[in-house]
C-alpha positions as CSV (number, residue, x, y, z in Angstrom):
1,X,23.2,12.0,4.4
2,X,19.6,11.0,4.8
3,X,17.4,9.5,2.1
4,X,15.8,12.8,1.2
5,X,19.0,14.6,0.8
6,X,20.6,11.8,-1.1
7,X,17.7,11.8,-3.8
8,X,17.9,15.7,-3.9
9,X,21.5,15.4,-4.7
10,X,21.0,12.7,-7.2
11,X,18.5,14.6,-9.1
12,X,20.8,17.6,-9.5
13,X,23.1,15.5,-11.6
14,X,20.8,13.2,-13.4
15,X,18.2,14.2,-16.0
16,X,14.7,13.4,-14.9
17,X,14.2,11.0,-17.9
18,X,17.4,9.1,-17.0
19,X,16.4,8.9,-13.4
20,X,13.2,7.3,-14.2
21,X,14.9,4.7,-16.4
22,X,17.3,4.0,-13.4
23,X,14.4,3.7,-11.0
24,X,12.6,1.5,-13.5
25,X,15.6,-0.9,-13.9
26,X,16.4,-0.9,-10.2
27,X,12.7,-1.6,-9.3
28,X,12.4,-4.4,-11.7
29,X,15.7,-6.1,-10.8
30,X,15.1,-5.8,-7.1
31,X,11.6,-7.2,-7.3
32,X,12.8,-10.1,-9.3
33,X,15.8,-10.7,-6.9
34,X,13.4,-10.7,-3.8
35,X,11.0,-13.1,-5.4
36,X,13.6,-15.6,-6.5
37,X,16.3,-15.3,-3.9
38,X,15.6,-12.9,-1.1
39,X,12.3,-14.2,0.2
40,X,10.3,-17.2,1.4
41,X,7.0,-18.4,-0.2
42,X,4.0,-17.4,1.9
43,X,1.0,-19.6,1.9
44,X,-2.3,-17.7,1.6
45,X,-4.3,-18.4,4.8
46,X,-8.0,-18.5,5.5
47,X,-7.7,-15.8,8.2
48,X,-9.9,-12.7,7.9
49,X,-8.2,-9.5,6.7
50,X,-8.2,-5.7,7.2
51,X,-6.3,-3.7,4.8
52,X,-5.3,-0.1,5.6
53,X,-4.5,2.0,2.7
54,X,-3.2,5.7,2.9
55,X,-4.7,6.6,-0.7
56,X,-7.3,5.2,-3.1
57,X,-5.1,2.7,-5.1
58,X,-2.4,1.6,-2.8
59,X,-4.4,-1.4,-1.6
60,X,-4.9,-2.6,-5.1
61,X,-1.3,-2.0,-6.2
62,X,0.1,-3.5,-3.0
63,X,-2.3,-6.4,-2.2
64,X,-5.0,-6.7,-4.7
65,X,-4.0,-10.2,-5.6
66,X,-4.3,-11.3,-1.9
67,X,-7.7,-9.5,-1.6
68,X,-9.0,-11.2,-4.7
69,X,-7.8,-14.7,-3.6
70,X,-9.3,-14.2,-0.1
71,X,-12.7,-13.1,-1.4
72,X,-12.9,-16.0,-4.0
73,X,-12.5,-18.2,-1.0
74,X,-15.2,-16.5,0.9
75,X,-12.9,-14.9,3.5
76,X,-13.9,-11.5,4.9
77,X,-11.9,-8.5,3.8
78,X,-12.3,-4.9,5.2
79,X,-10.5,-2.1,3.4
80,X,-10.0,1.3,5.1
81,X,-8.6,4.4,3.4
82,X,-7.0,7.0,5.6
83,X,-6.8,10.0,3.4
84,X,-9.2,11.6,0.9
85,X,-6.8,11.3,-2.0
86,X,-7.2,15.1,-3.0
87,X,-3.5,15.3,-3.6
88,X,-3.4,13.4,-6.8
89,X,-2.4,16.5,-8.8
90,X,-5.3,16.4,-11.5
91,X,-5.5,20.0,-12.4
92,X,-8.7,19.4,-14.5
93,X,-10.9,19.1,-11.4
94,X,-11.5,20.6,-8.2
95,X,-10.3,19.1,-4.9
96,X,-13.9,18.0,-4.0
97,X,-14.2,16.5,-7.6
98,X,-10.9,14.7,-7.2
99,X,-12.0,13.3,-3.8
100,X,-15.2,12.0,-5.2
101,X,-13.6,10.5,-8.3
102,X,-11.0,8.7,-6.3
103,X,-13.6,7.4,-3.9
104,X,-15.7,5.9,-6.8
105,X,-12.6,4.5,-8.4
106,X,-11.8,2.7,-5.0
107,X,-15.4,1.3,-4.8
108,X,-15.1,0.2,-8.5
109,X,-11.7,-1.3,-8.1
110,X,-12.6,-3.3,-4.9
111,X,-15.8,-4.5,-6.4
112,X,-13.7,-6.2,-9.2
113,X,-11.6,-7.8,-6.3
114,X,-14.8,-8.9,-4.4
115,X,-15.1,-6.4,-1.7
116,X,-18.6,-4.8,-1.3
117,X,-19.1,-1.1,-0.7
118,X,-20.4,-2.0,2.9
119,X,-16.9,-3.4,3.6
120,X,-15.1,-0.2,2.7
121,X,-14.4,2.7,5.0
122,X,-13.0,6.2,4.3
123,X,-11.6,8.2,7.1
124,X,-11.0,11.1,4.9
125,X,-8.0,12.9,6.5
126,X,-6.5,15.5,4.2
127,X,-4.1,14.0,1.6
128,X,-0.5,14.5,2.7
129,X,-1.2,15.4,6.4
130,X,-0.9,12.0,8.2
131,X,2.5,12.7,9.7
132,X,1.4,16.1,10.9
133,X,-1.9,15.4,12.6
134,X,-2.1,17.4,15.9
135,X,-2.1,15.2,18.9
136,X,-5.8,15.3,19.4
137,X,-6.6,14.4,15.8
138,X,-3.9,11.7,15.8
139,X,-5.5,10.1,18.9
140,X,-8.9,10.4,17.3
141,X,-7.6,8.7,14.1
142,X,-6.1,5.8,16.2
143,X,-9.4,5.6,18.0
144,X,-11.2,5.0,14.8
145,X,-8.8,2.4,13.7
146,X,-9.1,0.7,17.0
147,X,-12.8,0.6,16.8
148,X,-12.6,-1.0,13.4
149,X,-10.1,-3.6,14.6
150,X,-12.3,-4.5,17.6
151,X,-15.4,-4.7,15.5
152,X,-14.1,-7.0,12.8
153,X,-11.3,-9.0,14.8
154,X,-9.1,-9.7,11.7
155,X,-6.6,-12.4,11.8
156,X,-4.3,-10.4,9.4
157,X,-3.7,-6.8,9.0
158,X,-2.1,-5.3,5.9
159,X,-0.3,-1.9,6.0
160,X,2.2,0.0,3.7
161,X,6.0,-0.8,4.4
162,X,7.3,1.3,7.5
163,X,10.0,2.6,5.2
164,X,7.9,3.1,2.1
165,X,9.5,6.6,0.9
166,X,6.2,8.3,1.3
167,X,5.1,10.3,4.3
168,X,1.5,9.3,4.2
169,X,2.5,5.5,3.7
170,X,4.9,5.6,6.7
171,X,2.5,7.5,9.0
172,X,-0.2,4.9,8.1
173,X,2.0,2.1,9.4
174,X,2.6,4.0,12.6
175,X,-1.1,4.9,13.2
176,X,-2.1,1.2,12.7
177,X,0.7,-0.2,14.7
178,X,-0.3,2.1,17.6
179,X,-4.0,1.1,17.2
180,X,-3.1,-2.6,17.3
181,X,-1.0,-1.9,20.4
182,X,-4.0,-0.4,22.1
183,X,-6.3,-3.2,21.4
184,X,-3.7,-5.8,22.6
185,X,-5.0,-8.2,19.8
186,X,-2.9,-11.0,18.6
187,X,-2.8,-10.8,14.6
188,X,-0.5,-11.1,11.8
189,X,0.8,-7.7,10.7
190,X,2.2,-7.6,7.0
191,X,3.6,-4.7,5.2
192,X,3.3,-4.1,1.5
193,X,5.8,-2.0,-0.4
194,X,4.5,0.6,-3.0
195,X,7.4,3.2,-3.3
196,X,10.2,1.3,-1.5
197,X,11.6,-0.5,-4.5
198,X,11.2,2.6,-6.9
199,X,12.4,5.5,-4.9
200,X,15.5,4.3,-3.1
201,X,18.3,1.6,-3.4
202,X,17.6,-1.3,-1.1
203,X,21.0,-1.0,0.8
204,X,20.0,2.6,2.0
205,X,16.7,1.5,3.6
206,X,16.6,-2.1,4.5
207,X,18.8,-3.9,7.0
208,X,19.4,-7.8,7.1
209,X,16.4,-8.3,9.5
210,X,14.2,-6.3,7.1
211,X,15.1,-8.5,4.1
212,X,14.8,-11.7,6.2
213,X,11.2,-10.8,6.7
214,X,10.3,-10.7,3.1
215,X,7.8,-13.2,1.7
216,X,6.1,-13.6,-1.7
217,X,2.8,-15.0,-2.7
218,X,1.7,-16.3,-6.1
219,X,-1.4,-14.5,-7.3
220,X,-1.5,-16.1,-10.8
221,X,-5.0,-17.4,-10.4
222,X,-6.4,-13.9,-9.7
223,X,-4.0,-11.8,-11.7
224,X,-6.5,-10.8,-14.2
225,X,-8.7,-9.4,-11.5
226,X,-5.9,-7.4,-10.0
227,X,-4.9,-6.0,-13.4
228,X,-8.5,-4.9,-14.1
229,X,-8.8,-3.3,-10.7
230,X,-5.5,-1.4,-11.3
231,X,-7.0,-0.1,-14.6
232,X,-10.2,1.1,-12.6
233,X,-8.0,3.8,-11.3
234,X,-8.0,5.6,-14.5
235,X,-7.4,9.0,-12.9
236,X,-4.2,7.9,-11.3
237,X,-2.6,5.7,-14.0
238,X,-1.9,8.6,-16.4
239,X,0.6,10.2,-13.9
240,X,2.4,7.1,-13.1
241,X,5.5,5.9,-14.9
242,X,4.6,2.7,-17.0
243,X,7.5,0.9,-15.4
244,X,6.1,1.6,-11.9
245,X,2.6,0.2,-12.9
246,X,4.2,-2.8,-14.7
247,X,5.8,-4.1,-11.4
248,X,2.3,-4.4,-10.0
249,X,1.1,-6.5,-12.9
250,X,3.3,-9.4,-11.8
251,X,2.0,-12.8,-10.8
252,X,3.6,-12.3,-7.4
253,X,3.1,-10.0,-4.5
254,X,5.7,-9.2,-1.7
255,X,5.0,-8.8,1.9
256,X,7.2,-8.1,4.9
257,X,6.1,-9.6,8.2
258,X,6.5,-7.7,11.4
259,X,5.6,-8.0,15.0
260,X,2.2,-6.8,15.9
């Protein structure tokens, strides 16, 4: 049984409110275990950074602390959003209004973290379509990413986890990975989990080599900036479970190293 079928079967027998409580407990315990036992400390480097985010908020949830720390130390950080974020589900606005709201929220959040608007890129692919791009558009998207990589020559690249339980997140990883391969650049590729700990039990998705690649960093010195940046995404927070948000208010961030 694959992950999708497993979750569908689970939801048939467990009330939604109970399922959310289980997800909250699972996410909290798993995050704590990885920080305390299942990962190694990662020292923040002075390498320049590019962050690729499928939606406007993933970059702040996943690595807002790292971004704030780098910017406080004068290290360049470039952030690229792949989709337009129109699928947020806010029925009070048109799709175009949602796109503009999310774009402005991203600019506001990243300003708190120290990233200027000139250092933010929006590729504006339709939300939810990244895994289904036709070959021509997929290659064009990879080319856009490749051009940005060549322009900024980052020492580190951050992407969503390759098994992040969200089609756009996993597709973002694949698109960026393929772009890096085309550039033949030598850089550090780090994956940040968003939905991985919330949507599925660890043992279903991660194998021992995956867990061995887990690292954590302390963001205590910039935790307030990250929390304020999360709050800047006011159109999104209302639809997310409080327990889901709470995990990202921690003084630690988790990353998984992978071969570039």
